[in-house]
C-alpha positions in Angstrom: -0.1 -0.1 -0.1 1.3 3.7 -0.8 2.6 5.2 2.0 0.5 8.4 1.5 -2.7 6.4 1.1 -2.3 4.4 4.3 -1.5 7.7 6.1 -4.8 9.1 4.6 -6.6 6.1 5.7 -5.5 6.1 9.2 -6.8 9.6 9.4 -9.9 9.0 7.6 -9.0 12.1 4.9 -11.3 11.3 2.1 -9.7 14.1 -0.1 -6.4 12.7 0.2 -7.8 9.0 -0.4 -9.7 9.9 -3.5 -6.4 10.8 -5.2 -6.0 7.1 -5.5 -9.4 6.4 -6.6 -8.3 4.3 -9.5 -6.0 2.1 -7.1 -8.3 1.3 -4.2 -9.0 -1.9 -4.8 -5.7 -3.3 -5.5 -3.8 -1.6 -2.7 -3.0 -3.9 0.3 -0.7 -3.4 3.3 1.5 -6.2 4.9 -1.5 -7.9 6.7 -3.4 -8.0 3.4 -5.6 -5.2 4.7 -7.4 -3.0 2.1 -7.8 0.9 2.5 -11.6 -0.3 3.8 -9.7 -2.3 6.4 -7.5 0.5 7.6 -10.0 3.0 7.8 -12.5 0.6 9.7 -9.9 -0.6 12.0 -7.8 2.7 12.8 -9.7 5.5 12.1 -11.5 6.9 15.1 -14.0 9.1 13.0 -14.5 7.0 9.8 -18.1 6.7 9.0 -17.9 9.1 6.2 -14.9 8.1 4.7 -16.3 4.4 4.6 -19.1 5.4 2.9 -17.4 7.3 0.2 -15.0 4.3 -0.3 -17.9 1.8 -0.8 -19.8 4.1 -3.2 -16.4 4.4 -5.3 -15.2 0.9 -4.8 -18.1 -1.4 -3.7 -16.0 -4.7 -4.4 -14.0 -3.7 -0.9 -17.2 -4.7 1.1 -16.2 -8.6 0.8 -12.7 -8.5 0.5 -10.6 -10.5 3.2 -7.1 -9.7 4.7 -4.6 -12.5 5.5 -6.9 -13.5 8.4 -9.8 -14.0 6.4 -11.6 -10.7 8.1 -13.6 -8.4 6.3 -13.8 -4.6 7.3 -16.9 -5.5 9.3 -15.0 -7.7 11.4 -12.4 -5.3 12.1 -15.1 -2.5 13.0 -17.1 -4.6 15.3 -14.0 -6.0 16.9 -13.1 -2.2 17.9 -16.6 -1.3 18.8 -16.9 1.3 15.8 -20.7 1.4 15.9 -20.8 4.2 13.4 -18.6 2.2 10.9 -20.7 -1.1 11.4 -23.9 1.3 10.7 -22.2 3.0 7.8 -21.5 -0.5 6.0 -24.9 -1.9 6.7 -26.2 1.2 5.7 -24.4 1.0 2.1 -25.8 -2.7 1.8 -29.4 -1.9 2.7 -29.0 1.0 0.1 -28.6 -1.7 -2.6 -31.9 -1.2 -5.1 -31.8 -4.7 -6.2 -33.9 -6.8 -3.3 -32.2 -10.2 -4.4 -28.9 -8.7 -4.5 -29.2 -6.8 -1.5 -30.4 -10.0 0.7 -27.3 -12.1 -0.8 -25.0 -9.5 0.3 -26.4 -9.1 3.6 -26.3 -12.9 4.4 -22.5 -13.2 2.8 -21.3 -10.1 4.9 -22.9 -11.2 8.0 -22.2 -14.7 7.9 -18.5 -14.1 6.7 -16.0 -16.2 9.0 -12.4 -15.4 9.7 -9.7 -18.2 10.1 -11.2 -18.8 13.7 -14.7 -19.2 12.7 -15.8 -15.8 14.1 -18.6 -13.7 12.4 -18.4 -10.0 13.0 -21.2 -10.2 15.5 -18.6 -12.9 17.6 -16.2 -10.2 17.5 -18.7 -7.6 18.7 -20.0 -9.9 21.5 -16.6 -11.2 22.4 -15.1 -7.7 23.2 -18.5 -6.5 24.8 -19.4 -3.8 22.4 -23.1 -3.8 22.9 -23.9 -0.8 20.3 -22.3 -2.5 17.2 -23.8 -6.0 18.3 -27.2 -4.3 18.2 -26.7 -3.0 14.8 -25.6 -6.3 13.4 -28.4 -8.3 15.4 -31.0 -5.8 14.0 -29.5 -5.9 10.3 -31.1 -9.7 9.9 -33.2 -10.8 12.6 -33.9 -14.2 10.9 -30.2 -15.0 10.6 -29.1 -18.1 12.6 -25.3 -17.3 13.3 -23.0 -20.4 13.2 -20.6 -21.4 15.8 -17.0 -20.8 15.4 -14.4 -23.2 15.3 -14.0 -23.4 19.2 -17.8 -24.4 19.0 -19.1 -20.9 20.4 -22.1 -19.2 19.4 -22.5 -15.5 19.8 -25.2 -16.0 22.5 -22.9 -18.5 24.3 -20.3 -15.9 24.3 -22.6 -13.2 25.6 -23.7 -15.4 28.4 -20.4 -16.9 29.1 -18.9 -13.3 29.6 -21.8 -12.4 31.7 -22.8 -9.5 29.6 -26.7 -9.4 30.3 -27.5 -6.6 27.7 -26.0 -8.4 24.9 -27.6 -11.7 25.7 -31.2 -10.1 26.0 -30.5 -8.1 23.0 -29.7 -11.4 21.1 -32.7 -13.3 22.5 -35.3 -10.7 22.2 -34.5 -9.8 18.7 -33.2 -13.0 16.8 -35.9 -15.4 15.9 -34.1 -18.4 16.3 -30.7 -18.0 17.6 -28.1 -20.4 18.1 -27.1 -21.4 21.5 -24.6 -23.9 21.0 -21.1 -23.8 22.9 -18.0 -25.9 23.3 -17.9 -29.5 24.5 -21.7 -29.7 23.4 -22.5 -27.2 26.2 -25.2 -24.6 25.4 -25.8 -20.9 26.3 -28.0 -22.2 29.4 -25.1 -24.4 30.6 -23.3 -21.1 30.7 -26.0 -19.1 32.2 -26.5 -21.6 34.9 -23.2 -20.7 36.3 -23.4 -17.0 36.4 -24.3 -14.9 39.3 -27.7 -13.8 40.4 -29.5 -11.7 39.9 -27.9 -10.4 36.8 -28.6 -13.5 34.7 -32.1 -14.3 36.2 -33.8 -12.4 33.2 -31.4 -14.2 30.7 -32.4 -17.8 32.0 -36.1 -16.9 32.1 -35.7 -15.4 28.5 -34.2 -18.8 27.3 -36.4 -21.0 28.8 -39.4 -19.1 27.4 -37.8 -18.8 23.9 -35.8 -21.8 23.6 -37.9 -24.6 25.8 -35.8 -27.4 23.9 -32.5 -26.4 25.4 -33.4 -27.9 28.7 -33.3 -31.2 27.4 -29.6 -30.5 25.8 -26.7 -32.2 27.5 -22.9 -31.8 27.1 -20.4 -34.4 26.2 -20.5 -36.0 29.6 -24.2 -35.9 29.9 -24.5 -32.7 32.1 -27.7 -30.6 31.8 -27.8 -27.0 32.8 -29.0 -28.4 35.9 -25.9 -30.5 37.0 -23.7 -27.3 36.4 -25.9 -25.1 38.7 -25.7 -27.7 41.2 -22.1 -28.4 41.1 -21.0 -24.7 41.6 -24.0 -23.9 44.1 -26.3 -21.9 42.2 -29.8 -22.3 44.2 -31.5 -19.6 42.3 -30.6 -20.9 38.9 -31.7 -24.3 40.2 -35.0 -22.9 41.0 -35.7 -21.2 37.6 -34.3 -24.3 35.7 -36.4 -27.0 37.6 -39.4 -25.0 37.8 -39.6 -24.9 34.1 -38.5 -28.4 33.3 -38.7 -30.8 36.1 -37.4 -33.5 33.7 -33.8 -32.0 34.0 -33.7 -33.5 37.7 -34.0 -37.1 36.6 -31.5 -36.9 34.0 -28.3 -39.3 34.4 -24.8 -38.1 33.5 -23.6 -40.2 30.8 -19.8 -40.7 31.7 -19.2 -44.2 32.7 -17.5 -43.4 36.2 -20.4 -40.9 36.9 -23.9 -41.6 36.1 -25.4 -39.1 38.6 -28.3 -36.9 38.6 -28.1 -33.0 39.6 -29.3 -34.0 43.2 -26.2 -36.4 43.6 -23.7 -33.6 42.3 -25.3 -31.3 44.9 -24.8 -33.6 47.5 -21.4 -34.2 46.7 -20.8 -30.6 46.4 -22.4 -30.1 49.6 -24.9 -27.3 48.2 -27.7 -27.5 50.8 -29.6 -24.9 49.0 -29.5 -26.7 45.9 -30.7 -29.8 47.4 -33.7 -28.0 49.0 -34.8 -26.4 45.7 -34.4 -29.8 43.7 -36.7 -31.7 46.3 -38.9 -29.0 46.6 -40.1 -29.2 42.9 -38.9 -33.0 42.5 -39.8 -34.5 46.0 -39.1 -38.3 44.9 -35.5 -37.5 43.3 -33.9 -38.6 46.8 -34.7 -42.4 45.3 -32.2 -42.3 42.5 -28.8 -44.2 42.8 -25.6 -43.7 41.3 -23.9 -46.4 38.8 -22.2 -47.6 42.3 -25.7 -48.0 43.5 -25.1 -45.3 46.1 -27.9 -43.0 47.1 -27.8 -39.5 48.5 -26.9 -40.8 52.0 -24.1 -42.8 51.0 -22.6 -39.5 49.2 -23.2 -37.2 52.3 -21.3 -39.4 54.4 -18.6 -40.4 51.9 -18.1 -36.7 51.0 -18.2 -35.6 54.9 -20.9 -33.0 54.3 -22.4 -32.6 58.1 -25.0 -30.0 57.1 -26.1 -32.4 54.4 -26.2 -35.4 56.2 -28.3 -33.6 59.2 -30.8 -32.5 56.6 -31.3 -36.0 55.3 -31.7 -37.6 58.4 -34.3 -35.1 59.4 -36.3 -36.0 56.4 -39.2 -38.6 56.6 -37.8 -40.6 54.1 -34.4 -41.2 55.8 -35.4 -44.5 57.0 -35.6 -45.8 53.4 -31.9 -44.8 52.7 -30.0 -45.5 55.9 -29.6 -49.3 55.7 -29.5 -49.3 51.8 -26.4 -51.1 50.5 -24.2 -50.1 47.3 -22.7 -52.5 44.9 -20.1 -53.7 47.6 -22.8 -54.3 50.4 -21.7 -51.1 52.0 -24.3 -49.1 54.0 -23.9 -45.5 54.8 -22.6 -46.4 58.2 -19.8 -48.9 56.6 -18.7 -45.6 54.8 -18.8 -43.5 58.2 -16.2 -45.5 59.8 -13.7 -44.4 57.2 -14.6 -40.8 57.3 -11.7 -38.5 58.6 -13.7 -35.6 60.3 -17.4 -36.1 59.7 -19.8 -36.0 63.1 -21.8 -39.1 62.7 -23.4 -39.2 66.3 -27.0 -38.8 64.8 -26.4 -41.2 62.1 -25.4 -44.0 64.7 -28.3 -43.0 67.1 -30.8 -42.9 64.3 -33.8 -45.3 65.3 -34.0 -46.9 61.7 -30.4 -47.8 61.7 -29.4 -50.9 61.5 -26.0 -51.1 63.4 -24.8 -54.6 62.3 -25.5 -54.7 58.6 -23.0 -56.9 56.7 -21.6 -56.3 53.5 -20.1 -58.2 50.9 -16.8 -58.8 52.7 -18.8 -60.3 55.4 -18.2 -57.3 57.8 -20.2 -55.1 59.9 -19.2 -51.8 60.3 -17.5 -52.4 63.8 -15.9 -55.3 62.3 -14.4 -52.9 59.4 -12.7 -51.0 61.9 -11.5 -53.8 63.8 -10.1 -55.4 60.9 -7.6 -52.3 60.4 -4.0 -53.0 61.3 -3.4 -49.3 62.4 -6.2 -47.8 64.1 -6.0 -44.0 64.4 -7.4 -41.9 67.3 -10.6 -41.2 65.2 -11.2 -44.9 64.2 -11.0 -45.9 68.0 -13.3 -43.2 69.1 -15.8 -44.5 66.3 -15.2 -48.1 67.6 -15.9 -47.1 71.0 -19.2 -45.1 69.7 -20.4 -48.2 67.9 -19.9 -50.5 70.8 -21.6 -48.2 73.2 -24.5 -48.3 70.7 -24.7 -52.0 70.6 -22.6 -52.8 67.5 -21.0 -56.2 66.9 -18.1 -57.7 64.7 -20.3 -60.0 63.0 -17.5 -61.7 61.1 -18.8 -64.1 58.5 -15.2 -64.2 56.7 -13.3 -67.2 58.1 -10.0 -65.6 56.8 -10.6 -62.4 58.7 -11.7 -64.2 61.8 -8.4 -66.2 61.8 -6.6 -62.8 61.4 -8.0 -61.5 64.4 -7.4 -64.2 66.5 -4.0 -65.0 65.8 -1.2 -63.3 67.5 0.3 -59.7 66.2 2.7 -59.5 63.8 6.3 -58.3 65.0 6.1 -55.0 63.1 2.8 -54.6 65.1 4.6 -55.1 68.3 7.4 -52.6 67.3 5.0 -50.3 66.5 3.2 -50.2 69.9 6.9 -50.1 71.6 7.8 -47.2 69.6 4.7 -45.4 70.7 5.2 -46.3 74.3 8.8 -45.0 74.2 8.1 -41.6 72.5 5.5 -40.8 75.3 8.0 -42.2 78.2 10.4 -39.5 76.9 7.6 -36.8 77.1 6.7 -38.4 80.7 10.2 -38.4 81.9 10.8 -34.6 81.1 7.6 -33.7 82.9 8.6 -35.5 85.9 12.0 -34.0 85.8 10.4 -30.6 85.6 7.7 -30.9 88.2 10.5 -32.2 90.5 12.9 -29.6 90.4 9.6 -26.8 90.7 9.1 -28.2 94.3 12.4 -26.8 95.4 12.3 -23.9 93.6 8.7 -22.9 94.7 7.3 -19.4 93.5 8.2 -16.7 96.0 11.2 -18.6 97.4 11.8 -19.3 101.0 12.1 -17.4 104.3 15.8 -16.7 105.2 15.4 -16.0 109.1 12.7 -15.8 111.7 10.7 -18.5 113.3 9.7 -19.8 109.7 13.2 -20.0 108.2 13.4 -22.4 105.4 9.8 -22.6 104.8 7.8 -21.3 101.6 7.1 -17.4 101.9 3.6 -17.9 100.1 3.1 -21.2 102.1 -0.4 -20.2 103.3 -1.9 -18.8 100.0 -4.4 -20.8 98.6 -3.0 -20.5 95.1 0.6 -22.0 96.3 -1.3 -24.7 98.0 -2.9 -25.5 94.5 0.3 -24.9 92.8 1.9 -27.9 95.1 -1.1 -30.3 94.8 -1.1 -29.7 90.9 2.7 -30.2 90.5 2.5 -33.2 92.6 -0.1 -34.7 90.6 1.8 -34.2 87.3 5.1 -35.7 88.6 2.9 -38.8 89.7 1.1 -39.2 86.5 4.4 -38.8 84.4 6.1 -41.5 86.9 3.0 -43.6 86.5 3.6 -43.3 82.7 7.2 -44.1 82.9 6.7 -47.3 85.0 3.9 -48.3 82.6 6.7 -48.1 79.8 8.8 -50.4 81.5 6.0 -53.0 82.4 5.2 -52.7 78.5 8.7 -53.6 77.4 8.8 -56.6 79.7 5.6 -58.4 78.9 4.9 -60.4 75.9 1.0 -60.5 75.8 0.3 -58.1 72.5 -3.2 -57.3 74.1 -1.6 -56.2 77.5 0.7 -54.2 75.5 -2.1 -52.3 73.9 -4.1 -51.7 77.0 -0.8 -50.4 78.7 0.0 -48.0 76.0 -3.4 -46.6 76.1 -2.9 -46.1 80.0 0.6 -44.4 79.0 -1.2 -41.8 76.5 -3.9 -41.1 79.0 -1.3 -40.5 82.0 0.6 -38.5 79.7 -2.2 -36.3 78.9 -3.3 -36.0 82.4 0.4 -35.0 83.6 0.4 -32.3 80.7 -2.9 -30.9 81.9 -1.7 -30.6 85.5 1.8 -29.1 84.8 -0.2 -26.4 82.9 -2.7 -25.6 85.8 0.2 -25.8 88.2 2.3 -23.0 86.1 -0.9 -20.9 86.0 -1.6 -21.1 90.0 2.2 -20.4 90.4 1.7 -17.2 88.4 -1.8 -16.3 90.3 0.3 -17.1 93.6 3.3 -14.6 92.8 1.1 -11.9 90.7 -2.2 -11.7 92.7 -3.1 -8.2 91.2 -3.2 -9.9 87.6 -5.2 -12.7 88.6 -8.2 -12.1 86.2 -5.9 -11.5 83.4 -3.7 -14.6 83.9 -7.2 -16.5 84.0 -8.4 -15.1 81.2 -5.5 -15.9 79.1 -5.4 -19.6 80.4 -9.0 -20.2 79.6 -8.5 -18.7 75.9 -5.8 -20.8 75.5 -7.3 -24.0 77.1 -10.5 -23.6 74.9 -8.2 -22.9 71.7 -6.1 -26.0 72.3 -9.1 -28.4 73.0 -11.1 -27.0 70.2 -8.2 -27.8 67.8 -7.7 -31.4 69.3 -11.4 -32.0 69.1 -12.1 -30.9 65.5 -8.8 -32.6 64.4 -9.3 -35.9 65.7 -13.2 -36.3 66.9 -15.7 -33.9 65.3 -16.9 -30.7 64.5 -16.3 -27.3 66.2 -20.2 -27.0 66.5 -20.3 -30.1 68.8 -17.4 -29.0 70.8 -19.4 -25.5 71.3 -22.4 -27.2 72.4 -21.0 -29.4 74.6 -19.4 -26.3 76.5 -23.0 -24.6 76.6 -24.4 -27.6 78.0 -21.8 -27.8 80.8 -22.2 -24.2 81.5 -25.9 -24.5 81.5 -25.6 -27.6 83.8 -23.4 -25.8 86.1 -25.8 -22.7 86.5 -28.6 -25.0 87.3 -26.7 -26.9 90.0 -25.5 -23.7 91.5 -29.2 -22.2 91.4 -30.4 -25.5 93.2 -27.5 -25.3 95.7 -28.2 -21.6 96.5 -31.8 -22.1 96.6 -31.3 -24.9 99.4 -28.9 -22.8 101.3 -31.7 -20.0 101.3 -34.3 -22.5 102.4 -32.2 -23.8 105.2 -31.2 -20.0 106.2 -34.9 -19.2 106.3 
């Protein structure tokens, strides 16, 4: 392209452009752009120049550059709505109707190397005015998808451009709604934030009712997507218009799940409520592994979802159902890491001793484990207290349980005992030394020479008692370790190591309380602050231990509140009895 013509096209200077009137069609720059491309793309005020160029050389209208883009593509991608309007105005000014319609369809349907039309470019870059001109130019045109499988409507919804999406739905008679991987614009809308996309979904369901039945390549409907990403408002709209969506299973081999299954797996309680509100019998559906929603809630450790299901009137129909391995929800519960399953274990319809295909009850499944964690021990105790039995039917398993422990198991128990005995020895050393270096020191003269200065204070007396208890508990733990190393009975070893763990825990508690009372004894003016810090630290530590190894913070806090309430009632009762005696 001649440098003077290129500079004139960049500025939209028609007076300079027309000097090359006889060469306008043949002139191209390095990117294959014609003078019309340059004006439409780079000139900020070029509508008049575009019209004049087309009047002079109409063949430039459909000329493509090296990217197969027309000038309309470039104008739409830059959001130059006045240039788009000028080009559309030129086409509409064609007198021959047949030629005009053909030119319009060819121009609007022209696709670049990525398969994008001019409308794709306007939508992708969120240029509403340019998109409006293109949509209104031909309301009957059904825009094809680009090579990425994206229709203009899908792009608008995915970009959360509510205005353009409504524009296309309101003006196009039969808009394409396809997206990549066989998804639809409704799939994309189901993932959008509310309330911005509410009107888009309503319009789509009203104008394109067939889209509710469309599934992507893994068999997911738009309802599956909304359930996965916790969009209860979208679920409500979708399921209220197309209840059949709630019964569609995904096609993927390892999946085969309904939207309700997906919601339970994701822990989306709001979505679960909406689906069951419109389709109350959905809870009966099972996955390919024959697992119902109670299995999934337990398996994925969603406490709120589990509680919701257990409170439902149909929970009794799910609680003892077995999957393709014969496992009930309780069998899955014993393998969880943090789930609080107290209400599951105490449910009146539960069969505690259901046997799976391996011939194991839930309690037997735990007992079969070689290395029980602290949580598994707690669950085991919970099941035993509820009346659970081992119920072995597998002869090999019975033999395994009854036979002597392996050398590796013995070594593991002895190593655990050794570690705790080291801690116990350190506690015993510290607490023994603390007795001879008491808080406040000793009297150096007078009748009480050699006696503790703070010997008559209650806090000091508490310090001495707690320090002594800590030392004795740690000594018991050390003696227990010696017994464990001597005995050859594996069951006795297990009992002793459990006692050692308890004794070391008690020693730590007593030592901590001794430290606090010692501080109170020497700093009486800061008693309140010391106690406040101690209580906060105690609660924080025990909350961590409880939530890490036992259950949820909610259960821990509710236990504290119940204890507090019980103490208040006890205090009030004692106080009332005292007043009665006094009167």
